[in-house]
C-alpha positions in Angstrom: -12.7 -19.7 -10.6 -13.2 -20.9 -7.0 -15.3 -18.7 -4.7 -14.1 -19.0 -1.1 -17.3 -17.9 0.7 -15.8 -18.1 4.1 -12.4 -16.6 3.4 -10.9 -14.4 6.0 -9.1 -11.3 4.7 -6.1 -10.0 6.8 -4.2 -6.8 6.0 -0.6 -7.0 7.1 -0.2 -3.3 7.5 -0.8 -0.5 10.0 -1.6 2.0 7.2 -4.9 3.8 7.8 -5.0 4.8 4.1 -4.7 1.2 2.9 -7.5 0.1 5.3 -9.7 2.9 4.2 -9.1 2.1 0.6 -10.1 -1.5 1.1 -13.2 -0.6 3.1 -14.3 1.9 0.4 -14.1 -1.0 -2.1 -16.4 -3.1 0.0 -13.9 -5.3 1.9 -13.6 -5.6 5.6 -10.2 -6.9 6.5 -8.8 -7.7 9.9 -5.6 -5.8 10.6 -2.5 -7.5 12.0 0.8 -5.6 12.1 3.9 -7.5 11.1 6.6 -5.8 13.2 9.1 -6.4 10.4 12.3 -4.3 10.8 12.3 -2.5 7.4 15.7 -0.9 8.0 17.6 -4.2 7.6 16.1 -5.1 4.2 18.0 -4.4 1.0 17.5 -4.9 -2.7 19.0 -3.9 -6.0 16.1 -1.6 -7.1 13.5 0.4 -5.2 10.7 -1.6 -6.9 12.3 -4.9 -5.8 12.7 -3.6 -2.3 9.0 -2.8 -2.0 8.2 -6.3 -3.2 10.6 -7.9 -0.7 9.2 -5.9 2.2 5.6 -6.7 1.2 6.6 -10.4 1.2 8.3 -10.3 4.6 5.2 -8.5 6.1 2.8 -11.0 4.7 4.9 -14.0 5.8 5.4 -12.6 9.3 1.7 -12.1 9.8 0.8 -15.5 8.4 3.1 -17.1 10.9 1.3 -15.3 13.7 -2.2 -16.5 12.8 -3.6 -19.5 14.6 -4.3 -22.7 12.6 -7.8 -22.6 11.0 -9.7 -24.9 8.7 -11.0 -21.8 6.9 -9.1 -20.1 4.1 -7.3 -17.0 5.0 -5.9 -14.3 2.6 -3.0 -12.3 4.0 -2.2 -9.1 2.1 1.2 -7.5 2.6 2.1 -4.1 1.1 4.9 -1.6 1.2 5.4 1.7 -0.6 8.4 3.8 -1.5 8.8 6.9 -3.6 11.7 6.7 -6.0 13.5 10.0 -6.7 16.9 10.1 -8.4 17.1 6.3 -8.1 16.7 6.4 -4.3 13.7 5.1 -2.4 12.0 7.3 0.2 9.7 6.1 2.9 8.3 8.2 5.8 10.7 11.1 6.5 10.6 10.7 10.2 11.2 14.4 11.1 9.8 17.7 10.1 13.3 18.8 8.9 13.5 15.7 6.7 10.1 16.3 5.2 11.0 19.9 4.4 14.3 18.9 2.7 12.5 16.2 0.7 9.8 18.5 -0.5 12.3 21.1 -1.6 13.8 18.3 -3.8 10.5 17.0 -5.0 8.7 20.2 -5.9 8.3 20.9 -9.6 9.6 17.4 -10.4 8.3 13.8 -10.9 8.8 10.6 -8.9 7.7 7.0 -9.1 5.6 5.6 -6.3 6.2 1.8 -6.0 4.0 -0.4 -4.0 4.8 -4.1 -3.5 1.9 -6.4 -3.1 2.3 -9.9 -1.7 -0.8 -12.1 -1.2 -0.7 -15.4 0.7 -3.7 -17.8 0.6 -3.4 -20.0 3.7 -5.5 -23.2 3.6 -4.9 -25.8 6.4 -1.2 -26.6 6.5 -0.5 -25.3 3.0 -0.3 -21.9 1.3 -0.1 -20.4 -2.2 1.3 -17.0 -3.2 0.7 -14.3 -5.8 2.8 -11.1 -5.9 3.6 -8.1 -8.0 4.8 -4.4 -7.8 2.7 -1.5 -9.0 4.4 1.7 -10.1 2.8 5.1 -10.6 4.5 8.2 -11.8 3.6 11.3 -9.7 4.0 14.9 -10.9 4.5 17.4 -8.1 3.5 21.0 -8.1 6.3 23.7 -7.7 5.5 24.7 -4.1 6.8 27.9 -2.6 8.8 27.7 0.6 5.9 28.9 2.7 3.7 26.2 1.2 6.2 23.5 2.0 6.5 24.8 5.6 2.8 25.0 6.0 2.2 21.5 4.7 4.9 20.0 6.8 3.5 21.9 9.8 0.3 19.9 9.6 2.2 16.7 10.4 0.7 14.8 7.5 3.9 14.4 5.4 5.6 12.8 8.4 3.2 9.8 8.4 3.3 8.7 4.8 5.8 7.2 2.3 7.2 9.9 0.1 6.1 12.7 2.4 2.8 13.3 0.5 -0.8 12.2 0.0 -3.2 12.4 -2.9 -6.2 11.7 -0.7 -5.5 14.4 2.0 -4.0 17.8 2.3 -1.3 17.0 -0.1 -3.7 16.4 -3.0 -3.5 20.0 -4.1 0.3 19.6 -4.5 0.1 16.7 -7.0 -0.4 18.0 -10.6 -1.1 14.6 -12.0 -0.3 10.9 -12.0 0.4 8.2 -14.6 -1.0 4.9 -13.4 -3.4 3.7 -10.7 -4.2 6.4 -8.2 -5.1 3.8 -5.6 -1.5 2.7 -5.8 -0.4 6.1 -4.6 -2.6 5.8 -1.6 -0.8 2.6 -0.8 -2.6 -0.4 -2.4 -3.7 -1.0 -6.0 -7.2 -2.4 -6.1 -7.0 -3.5 -9.8 -3.7 -5.3 -9.1 -5.0 -6.9 -5.9 -8.0 -8.2 -7.8 -5.7 -9.8 -10.3 -3.6 -11.4 -7.6 -6.5 -12.9 -5.7 -7.8 -14.2 -9.1 -4.5 -16.0 -9.6 -5.2 -17.8 -6.3 -8.7 -18.8 -7.5 -10.7 -16.2 -5.6 -13.4 -14.1 -7.3 -13.2 -10.5 -6.2 -16.9 -10.1 -5.5 -16.8 -13.0 -3.0 -14.6 -10.7 -0.8 -17.3 -8.0 -0.6 -18.7 -7.7 2.9 -22.4 -8.2 3.3 -22.6 -4.5 4.2 -20.8 -3.4 1.1 -22.8 -0.8 -0.9 -24.7 -2.0 -3.9 -25.8 -0.1 -7.0 -29.5 0.7 -7.2 -31.4 -1.6 -9.6 
């Protein structure tokens, strides 16, 4: 496996949760927002749609980067919660978040996150991509709990109207799959994708990343 010691890591996402997850894992990516109009993108399944959106984001950001002799890894991600066969992103309004939670409570949904990784080297590039899917079991919230949670504003800012790493954590009874994926980026899957491109995961750790005591 090739170890690109000077590889630049770029996250093609404005998600604070994705950035925090990568930083907690010892990575220090630059953030470049794609500006992709997600409303115009369609696909046959929710999982396929997340994969397509992740690809568009990664490709859009790669096109924005200046030419460089150094290798650059661009990581694009997109998440949607599938409920009753329909994909749900950010609710946009408090009313939408309340309506969604009243449908979700006491039920289960599938959180899909598309991952698209581009390794740009000189004039060429290589790609690795996959979709991670995690089943999420929601607590049966009372109306006042729904109203209180939506009132915090947190559900309006995230796909599926919930978090597992914030105030919404108490409303998730359990998950089946990678919990990082529910936050917005699957670390185990990302490791596999960069390995496909010949990059060893430890080589991406920042020099300031925490190390275990000897």
